[in-house]
Backbone as a ProteinNet text record, in pm:
[ID]
protein_1_A
[PRIMARY]
METRELICIGCPMGCNLTVTIKDDNEMEITGNTCNRGADYARKELTDPRRIVTSTVRVRGGKYPVTSVKTASDIPKGKIKECVKALSKIEMEAPVRIGDVVLQNVADTGVDIVATKNV
[TERTIARY]
1692.7	1634.5	1509.7	1491.9	1377.9	1312.1	1179.3	1105.9	1029.3	1038.9	967.6	883.1	766.1	675.7	676.4	694	694.5	608.4	559.7	495.7	589.7	634	731.9	670.8	748.3	706.7	801.5	880.5	978.1	918.3	799.7	729.3	579.7	495.5	350.4	290.7	365.9	312.2	274.4	347.8	317.4	327.2	433.8	450.4	457.5	401.5	413.8	544.2	637.5	769.6	780.7	849.5	885.5	1037.4	1091.1	1235	1271.7	1355.2	1406.4	1550.4	1574.2	1707.4	1770.8	1875.4	1943.3	2038.4	2088.8	2176.1	2300.8	2348.6	2467	2429.9	2305.3	2249.4	2229.6	2244.7	2213.6	2061.6	2014.7	1870.8	1826.7	1717.5	1651.6	1519.7	1502.1	1385.1	1301.4	1170.9	1078.4	955.3	884	759.5	775.4	898.8	918.9	908.5	846.9	835.8	941.6	1015.6	1125.5	1240.6	1355.1	1473.7	1457.4	1370.4	1350.9	1299.2	1222	1169	1277.9	1372.1	1483.7	1568	1593.6	1671	1599.8	1467.5	1388.4	1396.2	1377.1	1376.4	1510	1618.9	1751.5	1771.2	1737.3	1754.6	1663.3	1540	1443.9	1485.8	1547	1585	1724.1	1805.8	1940	1958.3	1894.2	1910.4	1782.9	1673.2	1547.6	1558.6	1510	1517.7	1382.3	1355	1228.1	1248.3	1159.1	1145.1	1050.6	1084.3	999.9	933.5	802.4	728.4	664.2	658	601.9	568.1	548.7	527.8	613.4	644	709.8	634.2	644	575	641.4	557.3	606	548.4	637.4	596.1	579.8	471.5	454	413.9	365.6	325.8	175	130.7	-11.6	-69.3	13.9	-27	63.1	12.9	93.8	199	190.1	287.2	321	432.2	466.6	501.7	475.1	510.7	659.3	719.4	861.6	883.2	1001.2	1037.2	1188.1	1233.9	1376.2	1413.8	1532	1577.1	1601.9	1628.7	1640.8	1603.4	1608.1	1565.8	1669.7	1618.6	1704.6	1682.1	1776	1755.7	1626.3	1553.4	1424.7	1437.9	1549.1	1571.2	1592.8	1609.5	1632.4	1505.2	1393.6	1270.5	1224.6	1218.5	1171.6	1260.3	1390.6	1484.1	1462.6	1434.6	1407	1281.1	1174.3	1047.4	1059.8	1133.7	1155.4	1229.5	1330.8	1404.9	1314.3	1226.5	1135.5	1034.8	996.9	898.7	951.7	1083	1145.4	1171.4	1144.4	1176.2	1061.3	1095.9	999.8	1070.1	1013.4	1071	1010.3	1081	1030.7	990.4	869	823.7	908.6	930.9	876.1	959.5	891.8	955.3	924.4	1023.9	1008.2	1033.7	967.2	989.6	1138.8	1194.4	1335.6	1425.9	1374.8	1455.8	1497	1622.4	1667.6	1617.6	1539.8	1480.3	1573.6	1638.4	1729.5	1835.2	1961.1	2069.6	2104.6	2144.1	2197.2	2108.5	1983.3	1889.6	1934.6	1935.5	1968.2	2101.4	2195.5	2328.3	2321.1	2228.9	2212.4	2281.3	2321.6	2377.3	2270	2143.9	2029.8	1965.2	1932.2	1866.3	1715.2	1647.3	1501.1	1475.4	1386.2	1355.5	1205.7	1174.5	1034.6	973.4	846	775.8	654.6	644.7	534.3	582.1	536.3	565.4	472.6	528.5	447.1	503
-902	-980.4	-907.6	-908.4	-841.5	-940.2	-932.5	-1017.6	-929.3	-963.1	-890.1	-987.2	-943	-1021.5	-960.5	-1044	-999	-1091.6	-1041	-1125.4	-1127.8	-1245.2	-1260.1	-1225.1	-1154.1	-1122.4	-1186.4	-1284.7	-1350.1	-1445.8	-1497.2	-1587	-1573.2	-1635.4	-1620	-1677.4	-1754.2	-1816.3	-1713.8	-1604.4	-1501.6	-1552.4	-1620.9	-1680.5	-1574.1	-1608.2	-1523.8	-1560.3	-1467	-1491.7	-1431.1	-1500.4	-1448.3	-1443.9	-1325.8	-1308.3	-1268.2	-1348.4	-1316.6	-1269.5	-1145.2	-1087	-1096.7	-1174	-1196.3	-1081.4	-1078.8	-970	-954.4	-1062.4	-1054.2	-1028	-982.9	-951.9	-1075	-1193	-1314.4	-1325.1	-1368.6	-1378.9	-1524.3	-1551.2	-1681.6	-1656.7	-1721.9	-1697.7	-1823.9	-1808.9	-1922.4	-1881.7	-1981.5	-1958.1	-1962.9	-1964.2	-1967.4	-2110.9	-2125	-2258.4	-2280.9	-2175.3	-2190.9	-2100.7	-2118.3	-2039.6	-1891.2	-1859.4	-1718.4	-1638.8	-1704.4	-1636.1	-1590.8	-1677.8	-1641.9	-1532.3	-1543.6	-1440.8	-1306.2	-1308.5	-1185.4	-1120	-1198.4	-1143.5	-1078.4	-1146.9	-1090.3	-957.5	-958.6	-838.1	-724.8	-757.5	-656.1	-590	-664.5	-609	-545.8	-572.1	-513.9	-410	-429.2	-337.5	-339.2	-279	-283.1	-209.7	-272.6	-217.2	-235.1	-149.7	-155.2	-122.9	-178.4	-135.8	-15.4	90.2	209.7	216.5	236.7	257.7	395.8	459.4	593.6	625.2	752.1	798.6	922.4	948.8	1073.4	1133.6	1264.6	1335	1306.3	1306.4	1285.5	1395.6	1463.3	1566.4	1503.2	1537.2	1497.8	1353.5	1287.7	1148.7	1131.7	1009.4	977.1	996.6	971.2	987	1091.4	1160.9	1265.2	1212.1	1084.1	1025.2	883.7	833	691.9	635.7	509.2	444.1	410.2	416.7	388.4	308.6	246.4	175.9	172.7	144.6	125	-8.8	-16	-139.1	-249.8	-212.6	-308.2	-233.7	-302.6	-238.5	-136.5	-35.6	68.5	72.3	131.9	142.5	217.8	166.5	225.3	373.9	412.1	550.8	645.8	593.1	676.6	696.3	639.4	646	789.7	871.5	1010.1	1087.4	1069.2	1136.5	1090.7	963.5	907	969.2	972.2	1026.2	1175.9	1247.2	1390.1	1411.4	1329.6	1340.2	1310	1211.7	1176.1	1287.1	1362.3	1469.5	1579.7	1586.5	1689.7	1643.3	1517.1	1459.1	1481.6	1520.6	1525.3	1467	1359.7	1290	1345.5	1324.5	1357.6	1226.8	1222.5	1102.5	1083.6	963.6	839.2	784.2	717.5	649.3	501.6	417.5	272.4	200.8	88.8	5.6	-26.4	-5.1	-32.4	87.9	197	318.4	366.5	406.9	462	605.2	629.8	761	847	784.4	854.5	755.9	791.4	703.9	732.6	628.2	639.7	726.5	694	774	781.2	899.4	925.7	861.9	857.4	799.3	656.3	577.6	438.4	341.1	389.7	301.2	231.3	266	202.2	301.8	254.8	339	327.7	431.7	429.5	397.6	300.6	260.7	273.8	301	310.3	171.2	163	34.2	38	146.5	158.3	235.4	194.8	268.2	388.8	503.8	623.6	691.2
211.9	104.3	53.9	-78.1	-142.1	-237.9	-247.4	-341.3	-437.8	-566.1	-671.3	-751.2	-793.5	-877.6	-1017.2	-1118.9	-1258	-1342.2	-1451.8	-1552.7	-1671.9	-1708.2	-1814.9	-1950.8	-2032.8	-2169.9	-2270.4	-2224.6	-2310.3	-2411.2	-2383	-2474.8	-2449.9	-2528.2	-2513.5	-2384.4	-2306.2	-2184.9	-2077.5	-2065.7	-1966	-1823.5	-1792.2	-1659	-1549.3	-1433.3	-1314.7	-1245.5	-1245.7	-1189.4	-1050.5	-965.2	-834.2	-829.3	-803	-797	-654.8	-593.4	-461.6	-478.7	-436.6	-447.2	-308.9	-301.8	-173.8	-143.2	-21.2	22.7	-62.7	-123.3	-209	-355.6	-380.7	-512.6	-601	-545.9	-620.2	-632.2	-749.2	-773.6	-778.4	-709.6	-717.7	-789.3	-903.6	-988.3	-994.1	-964.5	-970.8	-1050.2	-1099.4	-1172.8	-1323.1	-1372.3	-1517.5	-1568.5	-1685.6	-1746.1	-1853.9	-1888.9	-1985.1	-1942.5	-2004.8	-1969	-2000.2	-2094.7	-2129	-2008.8	-1923.3	-1805	-1711.1	-1684.8	-1597	-1661.1	-1790.4	-1861.3	-1856.1	-1880.4	-1876.7	-1738.5	-1634	-1498.1	-1464.4	-1494.9	-1466	-1540.6	-1668.6	-1750.2	-1701.1	-1670.3	-1627.8	-1496.6	-1408.4	-1278.7	-1277	-1378.2	-1379.9	-1490.3	-1605.3	-1718.9	-1803.1	-1751.6	-1827.1	-1960.2	-2065	-2200	-2268.4	-2366.2	-2438	-2585.4	-2669.5	-2808.9	-2805.2	-2876.9	-2881.5	-3017.9	-3018.5	-3142.7	-3138.6	-3254.1	-3260.7	-3406.7	-3435.3	-3572	-3594.9	-3722.1	-3760.5	-3878.8	-3889.2	-3997.4	-4132.5	-4238.1	-4374.8	-4463.4	-4537.5	-4633.6	-4770.4	-4838.8	-4977.3	-4999.4	-4897.9	-4912.8	-4912.6	-4934.8	-4932.6	-4792.3	-4690.4	-4551	-4484.8	-4382.6	-4318.2	-4220.8	-4184.8	-4092.3	-4136.3	-4083.1	-4099.5	-3963.3	-3944.9	-3819.4	-3820.4	-3701	-3684.6	-3556.3	-3545	-3422.6	-3409.4	-3288.5	-3269.1	-3331.6	-3390.1	-3455	-3353.2	-3229.5	-3118.6	-2990.9	-2879.6	-2755.3	-2707.5	-2636.2	-2580.2	-2429.2	-2354.3	-2209.9	-2178.5	-2081.9	-2045.1	-2009.4	-1949	-1910.6	-2027.6	-2148.2	-2267.4	-2350.6	-2307.8	-2388	-2410	-2305.5	-2321.8	-2418.5	-2407.1	-2497.3	-2641.6	-2659.1	-2791.2	-2851.3	-2774.7	-2823.9	-2854.1	-2771.6	-2796.1	-2928.4	-2954.2	-3080.2	-3199.5	-3185.4	-3295.2	-3323.5	-3221.6	-3241.3	-3332.6	-3351.2	-3434.5	-3577.4	-3606.6	-3737.6	-3835.1	-3957.9	-4068	-4190.2	-4243.9	-4359.2	-4487.5	-4596.2	-4730	-4796.6	-4852.8	-4923.9	-5048.2	-5093.3	-5041	-4923.6	-4833.3	-4720.4	-4736.3	-4721.7	-4738.2	-4606.4	-4587.8	-4470	-4460.1	-4343.3	-4320.6	-4338.4	-4397.6	-4409.8	-4271.2	-4256.8	-4129.4	-4118.3	-4017.3	-3993.1	-3908.7	-3811.2	-3720.9	-3672.8	-3691.2	-3646.8	-3501.1	-3430.9	-3295.2	-3205.6	-3197	-3118.3	-2972.4	-2917.5	-2776.9	-2735.6	-2828.1	-2802.7	-2750	-2804.8	-2762.2	-2856.7	-2975.1	-3076.6	-3157.2	-3133.5	-3199.8	-3295.5	-3416.3	-3515.8	-3505	-3552.5	-3570	-3715	-3741.2	-3878.1	-3906.3	-4032.8	-4076	-4081.5	-4044.5	-4048.1	-4141.1	-4221.1	-4316.1	-4438	-4554.8	-4678	-4689	-4722.7	-4747.1	-4870.1
[MASK]
++++++++++++++++++++++++++++++++++++++++++++++++++++++++++++++++++++++++++++++++++++++++++++++++++++++++++++++++++++++

């Protein structure tokens, strides 16, 4: 049996979660005040995922870079590959919010989109 302590990021409450993982991999989750806490804990311990935010270079725009993010969360283990791919990107102005900067980043099926107009 293993016990893990987490702070939930599923809602603004930030509950302190205690997850007990039994020998048969069944999880007992306590400390959550809503169902999102239990969902977060299960996901975090079995398939951790993150939204990635970064910047990419822009040629010919008012600013030299634009902010970007993944359109949805990607596996935590793919973050370095994602950031490395973004370091090679240079966009041509104009760039609009929502423009796809890179499709299927790191073979995750998730696109990178612009979050700022340049």
